[in-house]
C-alpha positions in Angstrom: 0.0 0.0 0.0 2.9 2.4 0.7 3.8 2.1 -3.0 0.6 3.6 -4.2 1.8 7.3 -4.1 4.9 6.2 -6.1 2.7 4.4 -8.7 0.5 7.4 -9.2 3.6 9.7 -9.4 5.2 7.5 -12.0 2.1 7.5 -14.2 1.8 11.3 -13.8 5.4 11.8 -14.9 4.7 9.7 -18.0 1.6 11.7 -18.8 3.3 15.0 -18.3 6.2 13.9 -20.5 3.6 13.4 -23.3 3.9 9.6 -23.5 0.2 8.9 -23.7 -0.9 11.7 -26.0 0.1 10.5 -29.6 -2.6 8.8 -31.5 -0.2 6.0 -32.4 0.4 5.2 -28.7 -3.4 5.2 -28.0 -4.1 2.8 -30.9 -1.2 0.6 -29.9 -2.6 0.3 -26.4 -6.1 -0.5 -27.6 -4.8 -3.1 -30.0 -2.7 -4.7 -27.2 -5.7 -4.7 -24.9 -7.8 -6.7 -27.4 -4.9 -9.1 -27.9 -4.8 -9.7 -24.2 -8.5 -10.5 -24.1 -8.2 -13.0 -27.0 -4.9 -14.6 -26.1 -5.7 -15.0 -22.4 -9.4 -15.8 -22.8 -9.1 -19.3 -21.3 -7.4 -17.9 -18.2 -10.1 -15.3 -17.8 -12.8 -17.9 -18.4 -11.4 -20.0 -15.6 -11.1 -17.0 -13.3 -14.7 -15.9 -13.9 -16.0 -19.4 -13.3 -14.0 -19.6 -10.0 -15.4 -16.4 -8.7 -18.9 -16.3 -10.0 -19.7 -19.7 -11.6 -20.0 -18.1 -15.0 -20.2 -20.5 -17.9 -17.8 -19.9 -20.8 -20.5 -18.8 -23.3 -21.7 -16.1 -21.0 -18.2 -15.1 -20.0 -17.2 -14.8 -23.7 -20.2 -12.7 -24.7 -20.6 -10.5 -21.7 -16.9 -10.0 -20.7 -14.5 -10.8 -23.5 -16.4 -10.0 -26.7 -18.1 -6.9 -25.3 -14.8 -5.2 -24.6 -13.2 -6.5 -27.8 -16.1 -5.0 -29.8 -15.7 -1.7 -27.9 -12.0 -1.7 -28.8 -12.8 -2.3 -32.5 -15.5 0.4 -32.6 -13.2 2.9 -30.9 -10.3 2.2 -33.3 -12.5 2.6 -36.3 -13.7 6.1 -35.2 -10.9 7.4 -33.0 -9.4 9.8 -35.6 -12.7 11.5 -36.1 -13.7 11.6 -32.5 -10.5 13.3 -31.3 -10.1 15.7 -34.3 -10.6 19.4 -33.5 -14.3 20.3 -34.0 -15.3 23.6 -35.6 -17.8 25.7 -33.7 -19.8 28.5 -35.2 -19.2 32.0 -33.8 -21.7 34.9 -33.3 -21.6 37.7 -35.9 -20.0 40.1 -33.4 -16.8 37.9 -33.2 -16.4 37.6 -37.0 -14.0 37.3 -38.7 -12.7 34.6 -36.4 -12.7 30.9 -35.8 -14.1 28.7 -33.0 -12.8 25.3 -32.3 -13.4 22.6 -29.7 -10.3 20.6 -28.8 -10.4 17.4 -26.8 -7.3 17.1 -24.7 -6.5 14.3 -22.2 -7.2 14.9 -18.6 -4.2 13.2 -17.1 -4.2 10.2 -14.8 -7.5 8.4 -14.3 -8.6 5.9 -11.6 -11.0 3.1 -12.5 -12.5 1.3 -9.5 -14.3 -1.9 -10.7 -17.1 -4.1 -9.3 -17.2 -7.8 -8.8 -20.3 -8.8 -10.9 -18.7 -8.3 -14.3 -15.1 -7.9 -13.0 -13.4 -7.9 -16.4 -15.9 -6.1 -18.6 -16.6 -3.2 -16.1 -12.9 -2.6 -15.5 -11.6 -2.8 -19.1 -14.5 -1.1 -20.9 -13.8 2.2 -19.1 -10.1 1.6 -19.7 -10.8 1.6 -23.4 -12.1 5.2 -23.1 -9.3 6.3 -20.7 -6.6 5.1 -23.1 -8.3 6.3 -26.3 -8.6 9.8 -24.8 -4.8 9.8 -24.2 -4.7 9.3 -20.4 -2.7 7.2 -18.0 -4.7 5.0 -15.7 -4.7 3.1 -12.4 -7.0 0.1 -12.5 -8.4 -1.2 -9.2 -10.3 -4.5 -9.7 -12.7 -5.8 -7.0 -11.3 -7.8 -4.1 -14.7 -9.7 -4.1 -13.7 -11.4 -7.4 -10.1 -12.2 -6.4 -9.3 -14.7 -9.1 -10.2 -12.3 -11.8 -8.4 -9.5 -10.0 -5.2 -11.6 -10.0 -5.6 -12.4 -13.7 -5.9 -8.7 -14.5 -2.9 -7.9 -12.4 -1.0 -10.7 -14.1 -1.8 -9.8 -17.7 -2.2 -6.0 -18.0 1.5 -5.2 -17.3 2.5 -7.8 -19.9 0.4 -6.3 -22.6 0.0 -2.6 -21.8 2.5 0.2 -21.3 3.6 -0.2 -17.6 4.8 3.4 -17.5 1.2 4.6 -18.1 -1.1 1.8 -16.9 -0.9 0.2 -13.4 -3.0 -2.3 -11.6 -3.5 -2.0 -7.8 -5.1 -5.0 -6.0 -6.5 -5.0 -2.5 -9.5 -4.2 -0.5 -10.7 -1.2 1.6 -7.3 -0.1 2.8 -5.9 0.0 -0.7 -8.9 1.8 -2.2 -8.8 4.3 0.7 -5.2 5.0 -0.1 -5.9 5.4 -3.8 -8.7 7.9 -3.1 -6.3 10.0 -1.1 -4.2 10.6 -4.2 -4.7 13.3 -6.7 -6.3 11.9 -9.9 -7.7 13.8 -12.9 -10.8 11.6 -13.2 -12.3 8.8 -11.1 -14.6 6.2 -12.6 -16.4 4.1 -10.1 -18.9 1.3 -10.7 -20.7 -0.1 -7.7 -23.3 0.9 -5.1 -24.4 4.3 -3.9 -22.9 3.9 -0.4 -19.3 3.7 -1.8 -20.2 6.2 -4.5 -20.7 8.8 -1.9 -17.3 7.9 -0.3 -15.7 8.3 -3.8 -17.4 11.7 -4.3 -16.3 12.9 -0.9 -12.7 11.9 -1.5 -12.7 13.5 -5.0 -14.0 16.8 -3.6 -10.6 17.3 -1.9 -8.9 17.7 -5.2 -12.0 18.9 -7.2 -11.6 15.7 -9.3 -14.4 14.9 -11.7 -16.1 11.6 -11.2 -18.3 9.2 -13.1 -20.5 7.0 -10.9 -22.1 4.0 -12.5 -24.4 2.8 -9.8 -27.6 0.8 -9.9 -31.1 0.9 -8.5 -34.4 -0.9 -9.0 -34.9 -1.1 -12.8 -38.7 -1.7 -13.4 -40.4 -3.6 -16.2 -43.8 -2.5 -17.3 -45.8 -5.3 -19.0 -49.1 -4.2 -20.7 -52.0 -6.3 -21.7 -51.6 -5.9 -25.5 -48.2 -7.8 -26.0 -47.0 -11.3 -26.7 -46.6 -12.5 -23.1 -44.6 -15.6 -24.0 -42.0 -13.5 -25.8 -42.0 -11.0 -23.0 -41.4 -13.8 -20.5 -38.5 -15.1 -22.6 -36.8 -11.7 -22.8 -37.4 -10.8 -19.1 -35.8 -14.1 -18.1 -32.9 -13.5 -20.4 -32.2 -10.1 -18.8 -33.0 -10.9 -15.2 -31.2 -14.2 -14.6 -28.0 -13.9 -16.6 -25.1 -13.9 -14.1 -27.6 -15.2 -11.5 -29.3 -11.8 -11.5 -26.1 -10.0 -10.5 -26.3 -7.3 -13.2 -26.7 -3.6 -12.6 -29.2 -3.2 -15.5 -31.1 -6.4 -14.8 -34.9 -6.1 -14.5 -35.5 -5.6 -10.8 -39.3 -6.0 -10.6 -42.3 -6.3 -13.0 -45.3 -4.0 -13.0 -48.0 -6.1 -14.6 -51.0 -4.1 -15.8 -54.5 -5.4 -15.3 -54.8 -9.2 -15.4 -51.4 -9.6 -17.0 -49.7 -11.0 -13.9 -51.8 -14.2 -13.7 -51.0 -14.9 -17.3 -47.3 -13.9 -17.1 -46.4 -15.9 -14.0 -46.7 -19.4 -15.4 -45.0 -18.3 -18.5 -42.0 -17.1 -16.5 -41.9 -20.4 -14.7 -42.1 -22.3 -18.0 -39.3 -20.3 -19.6 -37.0 -20.8 -16.5 -37.5 -24.6 -16.6 -36.7 -24.6 -20.3 -33.6 -22.5 -19.8 -32.1 -24.1 -16.6 -33.9 -27.4 -16.3 -35.9 -28.8 -13.4 -32.8 -28.5 -11.2 -31.0 -25.2 -11.9 -28.3 -26.2 -9.3 -27.1 -28.9 -11.8 -27.3 -26.5 -14.8 -23.9 -25.5 -16.3 -25.5 -22.3 -17.5 -26.5 -21.0 -14.1 -24.1 -19.0 -11.9 -23.6 -18.6 -8.2 -23.9 -15.8 -5.7 -20.6 -14.0 -5.2 -20.3 -14.7 -1.4 -22.1 -15.7 1.7 -22.9 -12.2 2.8 -24.8 -11.5 -0.4 -26.4 -15.0 -0.2 -27.7 -14.3 3.3 -29.0 -10.9 2.2 -30.9 -12.4 -0.7 -32.2 -15.3 1.2 -34.0 -12.9 3.6 -35.9 -11.5 0.6 -37.5 -14.7 -0.4 -40.3 -14.4 2.0 -41.6 -11.2 0.5 -44.3 -12.9 -1.6 -45.8 -16.2 -2.9 -43.2 -18.3 -4.7 -44.3 -19.0 -8.3 -41.1 -20.9 -9.1 -37.7 -21.4 -7.5 -37.1 -20.5 -3.9 -34.5 -23.2 -3.2 -31.2 -22.3 -1.6 -27.9 -24.0 -0.7 -25.6 -21.8 1.5 -22.6 -24.0 1.2 -22.8 -23.8 -2.6 -23.9 -20.1 -2.6 -26.9 -21.2 -4.7 -30.2 -19.5 -5.0 -32.6 -20.9 -7.6 -34.0 -18.5 -10.1 -37.1 -17.3 -8.3 -40.3 -15.5 -9.3 -42.4 -14.0 -6.5 -46.1 -13.0 -6.8 -48.5 -11.1 -4.6 -45.7 -8.8 -3.6 -46.6 -5.7 -1.5 -44.9 -2.4 -2.5 -43.6 -2.0 1.0 -42.2 -5.6 1.3 -38.4 -6.1 2.0 -37.7 -7.2 -1.6 -39.0 -3.8 -2.8 -36.9 -1.9 -0.3 -33.5 -2.3 -2.0 -31.9 -3.2 -5.3 -32.2 -7.0 -5.4 -29.0 -7.7 -7.4 -29.8 -11.4 -7.4 -32.0 -14.1 -9.0 -35.3 -13.0 -7.4 -38.0 -11.4 -9.6 -41.0 -9.8 -7.9 -44.2 -9.4 -9.9 -46.6 -6.6 -8.8 -50.0 -5.9 -10.2 -51.1 -2.3 -11.1 -54.4 -1.3 -12.5 -53.2 0.9 -15.3 -50.3 2.6 -17.1 -51.1 5.7 -14.9 -50.5 3.6 -11.8 -47.3 2.1 -13.2 -45.9 5.5 -14.0 -46.9 6.9 -10.6 -45.3 3.9 -8.9 -42.0 4.5 -10.8 -41.8 8.2 -10.4 -42.5 7.9 -6.7 -39.1 6.2 -6.2 -35.5 6.9 -7.0 -34.7 7.3 -10.7 -33.6 3.9 -12.0 -30.5 3.0 -14.1 -32.9 1.5 -16.7 -36.6 1.2 -17.4 -38.0 -1.5 -19.5 -41.4 -1.8 -21.1 -43.3 -4.4 -23.1 -46.1 -2.3 -24.5 -48.0 -2.2 -27.8 -48.9 1.3 -28.8 -46.6 4.2 -29.9 -48.6 6.5 -27.7 -47.9 4.4 -24.6 -44.2 4.4 -25.4 -44.2 8.1 -25.8 -45.9 8.5 -22.4 -43.3 6.4 -20.7 -40.5 8.5 -22.3 -42.2 11.8 -21.4 -43.4 11.0 -17.9 -40.5 9.0 -16.4 -36.8 9.6 -15.9 -34.1 6.9 -16.0 -30.6 6.3 -17.3 -32.0 4.4 -20.3 -35.2 3.0 -21.6 -35.6 -0.4 -23.4 -38.7 -1.2 -25.2 -39.1 -4.9 -25.9 -35.7 -6.1 -24.7 -34.0 -5.6 -21.4 -30.2 -5.0 -20.8 -29.2 -5.0 -24.5 -29.0 -1.2 -24.8 -25.6 -1.3 -23.1 -24.2 -3.4 -26.0 -24.7 -0.5 -28.5 -21.5 1.5 -28.5 -23.1 4.6 -29.9 -25.7 4.8 -27.1 -24.5 6.5 -23.9 -24.5 4.3 -20.8 -25.0 5.7 -17.3 -27.5 6.6 -14.6 -29.4 9.6 -13.3 -29.9 10.7 -9.6 -29.4 7.8 -7.3 -28.5 5.5 -10.2 -25.4 7.5 -11.1 -23.8 10.3 -13.1 -21.6 10.4 -16.2 -21.8 8.6 -19.5 -19.5 6.3 -21.4 -19.2 3.8 -24.3 -18.0 4.9 -27.8 -17.6 8.6 -28.3 -19.2 9.3 -24.9 -16.1 7.7 -23.3 -13.8 10.1 -25.2 -15.8 13.1 -23.9 -15.9 11.8 -20.4 -12.1 11.3 -20.2 -11.2 14.5 -22.0 -11.2 18.2 -21.4 -13.4 19.9 -24.1 -11.3 23.0 -24.5 -12.8 26.0 -26.2 -10.5 27.9 -28.6 -11.2 31.3 -30.1 -8.9 32.5 -32.8 -9.5 36.2 -33.7 -7.2 37.7 -36.3 -5.1 40.8 -35.4 -5.8 43.9 -37.4 
């Protein structure tokens, strides 16, 4: 831990010497990052399975391929994204020229979470490097095998003078937050997010907080409920529900709940079998603390399907709860696990009132038929993102900004939004003399 100030000082010296600014350096680092992902994929797969029980197919798509695609997209467009951008001037300043220049901020700190411990560390790193910055990467100690793999491979592939990995837990993170960074990117929960903001205030360091919240799913009466069930199950139960943008609860309008509940159970059986504990496609809860927290939520409603637990194996079956009261324990916090409450509301008006009466979610999903209903949801609710007809998938589109609002976070990244987040957009006015 005593080495942390020296690490940050070394990276800052490299940045100030101009090491990270050339486009050639940025592209070389991105290319090396993708090579690391592909060449060390088997090691990362084994680490992800050890920490979270992730199967190789899910690990490949959600962790390896996602970041590799982000690298490809960034390399394809980087020249255009970082080029000086002409800005029109008012008549009183003519003749003259206005330009927006994106310059690197300096040394960034990325603090990653445990649920997607590779993806949610390396995807921000794509933006940090592409914008021409140095970076400290702090993987989560709750996924120690992945953390060790990152610490092992990053120095072998990326420039060690400009990119460093710091492992550890609360003491190391605390020590890092005492240093002066030029940007801090944190993914996790709101409790730690407040700690990060407090520490950043000491140096007036800008922050991006990618948090979470209870992302609702509205299901109306005029949609294909079988298809809705399939897509809700896809979004909710991947990674055993430990996904920040997973559907947190369903608001079923009218008599939709009684029709949807058996379909959800049927889809879950088709996906994970009669014994999900034996399914190679179903993950595990990250640790016993989270297992105990989630187990206490199972009594919040009638079990439609699931409900089985095994503490020794950190297993909680994919569970659907019905007859859930709005003030029940499962509705009092972000679930972040394989439990899906289904609540009944009488109308779209009631669904919107229910959502707007709570913290703004990271995402809002809706299975609705009419364009008018979609527009009402867009106009009358606030969330980091809206997904009509398919949960979670919006974060895979590199040209869509990803981030939260209010309690679900601040700041945006992916694609060009990452460049803007990790750059200073400098205004330049050039007025001729004479």
